[in-house]
N, C-alpha and C positions, 0 to 999 in steps of 0.2 A: 195785751193790746198794743199794737204798734203805733205809738204816738209820735207826732212830728219831731219833738226834741231829740228823739233817739235815732233819727234817720241820718246816715252818713252821707254828706254832700261834699262837692268840690270845694265850697267856700270854707269848710271846716279844715281842709287839708293844705291850703295855700302856704301857711306858715311852717308846715312840716316838711316841705320839699327839701331834699338835700341841696346844699349850696356848694358849688364848685368854684373855689378861689382862683384868681388869675394865676397865681404861682403854684397851683396844685400839681402834685405828681402822684404816681401810683401808690406810694406809701401813705399819702394823706387821704386816699379814697377808700381805704379799708381793705382788710384781708378776710376772705371767706373760705371755709372748707365745707364741702358736701361729702357725706359719708354714707355709703350704701352699696348697691350694685352687686348683689350676689349672683350666682349663675343664672343666666337667662333674664336678668333684670338690669342690665347695664344702662339701658336707655333712660331709666328713671334718674340716675345720677347725672347723665349728660344733659338732660332737659333742665334739671335744677341748676346745674353749673352754668349752662348757657344763659339761663334766665338771670342768674346773679351777675354774670358778665355784662349783659346788655342792659341791666338796671343800674350800672354805674360803678360797681365795686372795682377797686384797683388791682387786687390780686385774687385769683380764684384757684383753689385746689380741689381736685376731684379725686376721692379715695374710694376704691372699689374692693370688696372682699373677694370677688371672683379671681381665681388663680390665672385666668387667661385674659385679664383686663388689658385694654389697649394701652400703648405707651403714649399715644397722642390722640387728641380729638381732631380729626382731619378737617372738620367743618370750622372749628374754632381752636386753632393751635395755641391761642393765647391762654387757654386753660392748662394749668400744670397738673399732671397726673402723679399721684403718690400712692404708695401702699398705706393703708390705714395706720399701721403702727409707726410710720414715719412722721405723722402729723404732730405727735407729742413733742418732737424735737424742734419744731418751728418756734422762732422767737416770739412771735405775736400773731394771734388770730383774734380778730375783732368780733367774729360770729361763726358759729358752727351749726350746720343743719345735718341732722342724722335721721335716717329712716327710709328715704326713697330707694326701693329695691333692696332693702337691707337683708330681708329674709329673717329666719328665726333660728339660726344655727348657734352653736356655742360661741363661735367667733363673733357673731352679731351681739350676743349677750355681753361678751367681754368688752367690745367697743362701746356699747351703750353704757355699761357700768362705769367705764373710765370717764366718759365725758359728763356723766351725771355728777361726778365728783369734782369737776373742774369749775372754775369761777366765770368762765366766759359765757356770754349770752348764747342760749341754745334755741333752735327751732326744731321741734320734734314732729314727725309725720309718719304715716304709713306703718311699717313694721315696728318702728320704735314704739309706737302707741300700742300695738298688739302685744309686744313683749312686756310693756309696763302693765297691761291689763292681766297678763298671765302670771307675772312674778311679783309677789308682794314686796320683796326686797328692793326691786327697781322702783316701785311706786314710793317706797319710803325714802329712797335716795332723791327722787324727784321732789318730794314735799320739803326736804330739808336742804336742798342745794343752795349754794351761796349766790350764784348768778341768776339772772332773770331768764324765764323760759316762756316760749310761745308754743302752744300746741295747736295743730291744724287738723282736727279730726273731721271726717264725714260722719254721717249719722250712725253708720255701722260701727265705726271705730269708737265713737262716743258711747255707744250702747255697751260695747265690751268693757270700756273703762268704768262704766257705772253699774254694770251687772244688770242691765235691763234690755228691752227689745229696741230695735231701731224705730219701730212704730211709736213706742213711748217717747223716744227722743223727738221725733217729728211732731208729735202732738203737743209738746211743750218745749219748743226750741229755745226760747229765751231763758226759761227757768233752768233747762238742762245745761246751757252754756255757762250760766252764772254758777251753778252748783259745781260744775267741773273746775272752773277757775278757782273757786273757794276751797274745794276739797283737796286739790292738787297743788295749790299755791302757784298758779300760772296765769298767763293770759290765754284765753281759749278762743280760737277762731273756729266756730262751728260752721263748716262749709255747707252749701246748698243754696236753693233759691232764697235770697235775702240772708246772705251770710251774716252771722252774728259775731261780734268781737266783744268779749266779756272780760271784766277784771275782777280781782279778788274782792274789791270793795262793793261789788254788786252793780256797778255801773256797766252799761253796755250800749252798743250802737248796732244798727242794722244797715247793711250795705244797700245802696240804691242802684248799683250798676250790675251788668251781667245778663246773660240769657241762656237759653237751652243749648247753645253751641258749646258751652263748657262741659257738657255731659259726654266727655270722651276721655280716653286714657291719656294720662300725662299732664293734664292741666293742673292737677293738684301738686305735682312735682314742680311745675313752673312757679306756682304761688309760693311754695317753700323757698325756692331760690331767690325770688324777689324780696320776700320779707327778710331773709338773712342778709341779702345785699344792702338793703336800706339800713338795717341795724349797723352793719359794718361801716357804713358811711356816716354814722354819728347820730342817727335818729334813735330816740328812746324806743324800746321794743313795742310799747302800745301804739306809738305814732307810726312805726314801721308796719305793724299789723294792719292798722286802719288804712294807710296809704297803699300798702301792697294789695289788700283786698279790693280797694276802690279801682286802682289802675288795672288790675287783672280783669275785673268785670268790664271796665270802660274799653279795654282793648278788644274784648269780644264784641262789644256793641259796635265799635268802629269797624271791625272786620265785616260783621253782618250788614252794616249800612253800605258797605262797598260791594256786597253781593258774595262775600266769602263766608259761607255758612248760612243758617246754622248747621245744615247737614254737611258733614265732611270737613268741617274746620278742624285743623290739627293743633296740637300743643306747640309744635315748632313754629307754626304761623303766629301763634299767640305771643311768642317770645319777642319777635321783632316789633309787633304792634304795641307791646308794653313799652318798649323803648320810645316809640313815637309819642305815646300818651304822656309819659313822664316829661319829655322835652317840651311838648305842647303846654302842659300845665305850668312849667317854669317860665314860659313866655307870656302866659295870660296875665 
């Protein structure tokens, strides 16, 4: 039963907003890497990286598995393009998101295996979740990793992780999110109408923002980038998950209120609206 104390509201998040000091520079605003983008799925990495950029992180790296990956994002040249194997040599990454457009190749498994053994905070989405569901050794690495992890499955991905049907997940959304958080030792963001953010200790909250405009390709990639960006800026992963989910939905609400959507709203439009929402929250 969805009781009031579990509802995620703006008032709960005011103290979680990232603070930009007067003497801040890009190094103090955090570094994020987004890894994925196999053949035909480069857009997923670009959306997540752009979302991380416009959510306030100081340095954004986009790493794609595709051999013909672009050398620059022409829309946002601020994003630094890298080969995935080059990320390991970076001095400091404050958060890594892996999964958008990752695919399920041997190279994808190699990348995921490497990052599951690292201590930095991880945000796992899309094919990273599908690979974990398929390979027992990856699930074991996830359960035993040193750093904190945020998973952002939709119902289908959650079903594969739990070995049940998507209908079973939808019929018990809170219980499913909590069980996933506990069994995999993660923070679970179970996406959908009333997104649920669950912790290993059994606590959870249910988001109060968002609408059907989010039912379009790429919006999940945007959420992944936002959460990773907020972690890189110094938020605890649970606070980053809550704030990221809230502003993601609030941005969709604001766009629909302006007559943009719900039909035809795009993930790219959502990215800039999230920036507006974050800045507005900091002024309230």
